[in-house]
VOGU-3710 file (C-alpha; in Angstrom, 3 decimals, decimal comma):
1> mtfskqtsll> 81,336/136,987/81,127  85,122/136,607/81,113  86,592/135,250/84,326  90,084/135,517/85,795  92,395/132,536/85,397  91,871/131,714/89,061  88,105/131,451/88,601  88,327/129,781/85,200  90,247/126,900/86,740  87,106/126,029/88,699
11> hskhktdphn> 84,391/127,157/86,307  85,269/125,919/82,828  82,592/124,689/80,449  83,366/121,182/81,734  82,694/121,921/85,425  79,559/119,727/85,441  78,320/116,726/83,484  75,508/117,990/81,206  73,763/114,619/81,415  73,383/114,342/85,180
21> gavsvpiqha> 74,883/117,444/86,809  77,844/115,631/88,383  80,490/118,138/89,511  83,285/116,138/87,894  84,227/115,215/84,351  83,250/111,584/83,626  86,099/109,150/82,982  85,315/107,451/79,669  87,397/104,292/79,359  85,941/103,142/76,026
31> stfdqkdidd> 88,525/102,290/73,366  85,995/102,365/70,514  82,608/103,942/69,803  79,473/102,632/68,096  78,695/104,288/64,746  75,217/104,580/63,274  76,090/104,654/59,580  78,924/103,600/57,253  79,389/107,143/55,970  78,405/109,314/58,922
41> fgdydyarsg> 80,559/108,817/62,034  80,002/110,536/65,335  82,460/112,805/67,188  84,487/109,792/68,356  85,456/106,590/66,620  88,659/105,237/68,220  90,146/106,476/71,497  93,592/107,214/70,061  91,925/109,761/67,781  89,649/111,238/70,407
51> nptrealedi> 88,201/110,603/73,856  85,622/112,708/75,741  87,699/112,876/78,926  90,852/113,834/77,050  88,916/116,377/75,029  87,729/118,055/78,235  91,318/118,431/79,458  92,444/119,705/76,055  89,654/122,303/76,032  90,494/123,483/79,541
61> iadlengthg> 94,232/123,879/78,981  93,661/125,647/75,649  91,446/128,173/77,407  93,929/128,702/80,255  96,776/129,433/77,823  94,496/131,682/75,742  94,853/129,253/72,861  92,279/127,612/70,614  93,444/123,978/70,572  95,031/121,815/73,250
71> fafasgmaai> 96,583/118,356/72,998  97,219/115,895/75,836  100,121/113,453/75,654  101,475/110,546/77,669  104,375/112,643/79,032  106,023/116,034/78,702  108,619/114,483/76,422  105,841/112,988/74,280  104,441/116,496/73,828  107,869/117,892/72,925
81> sttfmllsag> 108,752/114,944/70,666  105,499/115,250/68,744  106,000/119,003/68,383  109,520/118,415/67,027  107,987/116,174/64,377  106,700/119,342/62,733  110,289/119,416/61,431  111,541/117,402/58,465  114,898/116,036/57,354  117,148/118,893/56,336
91> dhlvitddvy> 115,499/121,405/58,666  117,445/123,284/61,318  116,434/123,877/64,937  117,726/126,709/67,151  117,369/125,667/70,778  118,255/127,206/74,115  121,584/125,919/75,418  120,429/125,201/78,976  117,371/123,213/77,986  115,966/120,387/80,140
101> ggtfrlttkv> 118,139/117,260/79,953  115,445/115,125/78,328  114,980/117,672/75,557  118,755/117,860/75,154  118,923/114,062/74,791  116,092/114,027/72,242  117,745/116,786/70,226  121,265/115,366/70,200  120,529/111,629/70,015  117,239/111,308/68,129
111> ltrqgiehtf> 116,620/114,346/65,909  120,082/113,962/64,435  119,098/110,476/63,225  116,175/112,057/61,388  118,471/114,465/59,552  117,328/117,446/61,611  120,168/119,831/62,428  120,390/121,929/65,582  122,327/124,769/67,174  122,373/125,430/70,905
121> vdmtkpeeva> 122,466/129,121/71,762  122,220/131,405/74,785  118,623/132,605/74,395  119,182/135,480/76,814  121,133/137,134/73,988  118,893/137,750/70,951  121,910/138,757/68,866  123,321/135,235/69,277  119,967/133,758/68,293  119,982/135,928/65,160
131> qaiqpntkmi> 123,486/134,704/64,275  122,411/131,080/64,720  119,473/131,300/62,311  120,239/129,660/58,967  118,306/129,541/55,676  116,916/126,121/56,690  115,988/127,116/60,267  112,351/126,180/60,806  111,933/126,301/64,587  113,219/128,141/67,654
141> fmetpsnptm> 112,745/126,338/70,978  112,716/128,325/74,228  112,550/127,418/77,903  112,141/130,294/80,339  112,982/130,268/83,174  115,509/127,662/82,154  116,191/124,455/84,021  118,107/124,561/86,376  119,922/127,934/86,246  116,723/129,962/85,791
151> kitpikeivk> 117,946/132,026/82,832  115,311/134,350/81,374  114,666/134,507/77,636  113,166/137,748/76,257  110,210/136,076/74,585  108,975/138,989/72,470  112,427/139,628/70,996  112,895/135,982/70,018  109,392/135,848/68,529  110,169/138,951/66,461
161> lakehgcltv> 113,323/137,306/65,100  111,430/134,108/64,318  108,706/135,921/62,402  111,306/137,816/60,368  112,799/134,491/59,269  109,609/132,446/58,959  110,369/130,170/61,924  107,963/128,499/64,306  108,477/129,272/67,984  107,974/126,711/70,755
171> ldntfmtpvl> 108,205/127,454/74,474  108,364/125,038/77,395  106,164/126,723/80,022  106,421/123,985/82,651  108,016/126,110/85,387  105,588/129,032/85,133  102,300/127,439/84,041  99,541/129,589/82,491  98,942/131,076/85,943  102,169/133,103/85,724
181> qrpldlgvdv> 103,117/133,183/82,022  101,069/132,907/78,835  103,481/132,735/75,890  100,787/132,563/73,199  99,820/136,111/74,164  103,430/137,114/73,452  103,343/135,630/69,944  104,714/132,128/70,565  103,281/129,489/68,207  103,328/126,377/70,416
191> vvhsatkfis> 103,397/126,114/74,206  104,369/122,782/75,772  104,173/121,559/79,351  105,242/118,638/81,409  101,872/118,442/83,127  103,477/115,921/85,483  104,764/118,961/87,358  102,800/121,969/88,659  99,723/121,479/86,488  98,956/118,091/88,063
201> ghsdvvagla> 100,836/118,956/91,209  100,577/115,779/93,255  103,349/113,449/92,036  100,778/110,917/90,891  100,576/111,237/87,093  102,897/111,562/84,096  101,461/113,791/81,359  102,291/116,352/78,682  100,378/119,150/76,986  100,728/121,295/73,865
211> ivkdadlaae> 98,641/124,369/73,032  98,347/126,542/69,904  96,238/129,383/68,509  96,572/128,819/64,766  94,016/126,447/63,220  96,365/125,123/60,516  99,097/124,416/63,064  96,534/122,729/65,287  95,549/120,447/62,410  99,205/119,451/61,899
221> ikflqnsfga> 99,713/118,625/65,578  96,390/116,751/65,687  97,557/114,653/62,743  100,872/113,916/64,482  99,161/113,136/67,797  96,912/110,625/66,097  99,741/109,189/63,978  102,222/108,668/66,828  99,564/107,744/69,354  101,399/108,988/72,453
231> ilgpqdcwlv> 98,094/110,058/73,971  97,149/110,546/77,613  94,734/107,959/78,987  91,351/109,015/80,406  92,203/108,210/84,039  95,328/110,358/83,861  93,413/113,119/82,067  91,001/113,188/84,996  93,871/113,384/87,481  95,359/116,335/85,606
241> mrglktlhtr> 91,995/118,118/85,621  91,652/117,503/89,348  95,098/119,027/89,885  94,238/122,037/87,726  91,466/123,053/90,114  94,008/124,008/92,776  96,788/125,189/90,428  96,348/128,913/91,037  96,286/128,559/94,812  99,250/126,184/94,812
251> meassrsaar> 101,332/128,406/92,547  100,651/131,488/94,655  101,544/129,781/97,934  104,611/127,962/96,614  105,906/131,060/94,812  105,633/133,173/97,969  107,542/130,545/99,891  110,183/130,206/97,147  110,810/133,965/97,177  111,372/133,944/100,934
261> laawfleqpe> 113,630/130,906/100,737  115,690/132,393/97,899  116,362/135,524/99,970  117,169/133,375/103,005  119,612/131,173/101,077  121,480/134,317/100,039  122,308/134,910/103,706  123,707/131,429/104,336  127,531/131,240/104,216  127,411/127,705/102,768
271> vehvyypglk> 125,489/128,945/99,710  127,735/130,417/97,019  124,994/131,508/94,629  121,201/131,499/94,338  119,388/131,246/91,000  115,862/132,677/91,214  114,213/135,217/88,877  112,468/136,848/91,827  115,774/138,206/93,158  116,551/141,732/91,947
281> ehpgfdinne> 120,172/140,770/91,309  119,161/137,834/89,103  119,989/138,404/85,403  116,709/138,842/83,573  114,776/140,024/86,645  113,254/142,997/84,802  112,476/140,982/81,673  110,756/138,281/83,714  108,624/140,931/85,423  107,575/142,276/82,019
291> qsegagavls> 106,538/138,951/80,495  105,366/137,014/83,556  103,177/137,547/86,595  105,639/136,091/89,081  108,935/134,299/89,548  107,605/130,798/90,131  108,274/128,192/92,788  111,576/126,704/91,591  115,023/127,927/92,587  118,542/126,541/92,477
301> frlkdkeavr> 121,461/127,153/94,789  125,141/126,319/94,558  127,199/124,845/97,349  130,977/124,442/97,517  131,202/121,002/95,950  129,606/117,588/95,527  130,523/116,533/99,060  128,656/119,516/100,500  125,650/118,524/98,382  125,839/114,977/99,711
311> kvvkaveipv> 125,840/116,226/103,312  122,861/118,519/102,796  120,848/115,841/101,006  121,458/113,405/103,864  120,729/115,960/106,573  117,435/117,520/105,427  114,233/115,823/106,535  111,369/117,634/104,799  112,183/117,699/101,061  111,780/114,579/98,995
321> favslgavet> 115,098/113,941/97,263  113,836/112,930/93,860  113,572/113,525/90,134  110,763/115,913/89,106  109,298/119,105/90,555  106,081/121,058/90,913  104,367/118,997/93,599  102,581/119,787/96,853  105,640/118,420/98,666  108,994/120,190/98,338
331> ilsypptmsh> 111,357/118,281/96,031  115,121/118,582/96,185  116,995/117,450/93,071  120,608/117,118/91,985  120,700/118,123/88,280  124,127/116,587/87,422  122,855/113,058/88,089  119,112/113,599/87,663  117,508/116,031/85,207  120,723/116,707/83,256
341> aamsdaerda> 122,486/113,355/83,470  122,280/113,095/79,663  124,839/115,882/79,355  128,567/115,282/79,591  130,575/116,903/82,384  131,952/119,450/79,920  128,486/120,303/78,603  127,111/120,757/82,111  130,072/122,903/83,142  129,586/125,122/80,099
351> rgisdgllrl> 125,982/125,702/81,182  126,818/126,442/84,810  125,457/123,137/86,092  128,226/122,542/88,593  128,766/119,607/90,948  127,616/121,837/93,810  124,236/122,748/92,280  120,941/121,730/93,866  117,466/122,520/92,521  114,596/123,104/94,920
361> svglektedl> 110,949/122,936/93,903  109,090/124,512/96,790  105,898/122,845/97,940  103,190/123,772/100,414  105,001/123,187/103,692  105,347/126,073/106,136  108,267/128,195/104,956  109,752/128,473/108,441  109,879/124,689/108,714  111,850/124,469/105,480
371> medfarafek> 114,247/127,175/106,644  114,810/125,407/109,930  115,391/122,105/108,146  118,058/123,573/105,853  119,553/125,564/108,725  120,134/122,312/110,618  121,726/120,788/107,532  124,068/123,751/107,089  124,927/123,703/110,788  125,921/120,068/110,455
381> irleeaqk> 128,344/121,037/107,667  129,812/123,781/109,862  130,356/121,411/112,774  132,022/118,809/110,572  134,280/121,460/109,052  135,196/122,761/112,500  136,179/119,272/113,644  138,667/118,798/110,822
//
């Protein structure tokens, strides 16, 4: 019987221990495994190459993304870095221009050392992607919704272009998770996640995931995972699996709250613009509805300037002001000095990441409490302005 994603999160093939019935995956800390013969090894030999706890997580995430092979890494950037190592010197990468700051840093500061060329492009415009493709282009990297301006890439159109030119496609699905968006079903070759975020969901683990459908591609990534060794440890694998059990419920609740907050922010005079794909006026609204099952739980909003941001950050009480997102608690972030600090001022400005931009990852608090908290912060700004 085929279950919904909601049910599958709780009833995977790893829901009980076959040896004793325990309703939890065992945490296997062993670094090496006893072999019975010099020529005939068992399923595991050394933990970098394979671990039962990690394998359980990799099986579960592969199933959730409708893939065949999953890979667990020590961080989201470890997953992305290993995936980029499918490229070789002389290859060319086409990458979305408003990519996450860590991916931007890796692309501009590390891949260039390896002789891998790149072109940043507005992925919302397939014609610009087509113009950027060169004879040596081997990969197209997408992130949709983008971080932090929530731009929507038409996945099917980019995949079509990639297939016409023999390019691999990679998509960072961190914001949406397999609950809301399954890129492999749309033809993407590799899906990556920072599992630190919504998939784990509790601000207590750093992890990354990659998922594929193609067996040959899976073998290449498996080779790279084993060669680089940036694997996720068994304790952290268990934490990610624990978080996955509530992923569907958390995403539904947080997304509902984010949609209400986005509409509410639109009504606040201090807010100049709201970035959220669930708003009908948001560019890409229709495309997002076609390729995803929701708008997610992350939004951004722009205030007048950096000073207004400073006042709001100091005034709010509920959100954690921190790097990261996707947790049970609401997290407020300032992209210019946090997620996108690797970009220069000019590069951020070109991508719409202004000094007045704040990103909000909505947690599980009561929506009305969050509204009241921000309302008090905005009122404080009004009073200070009136006193000038």
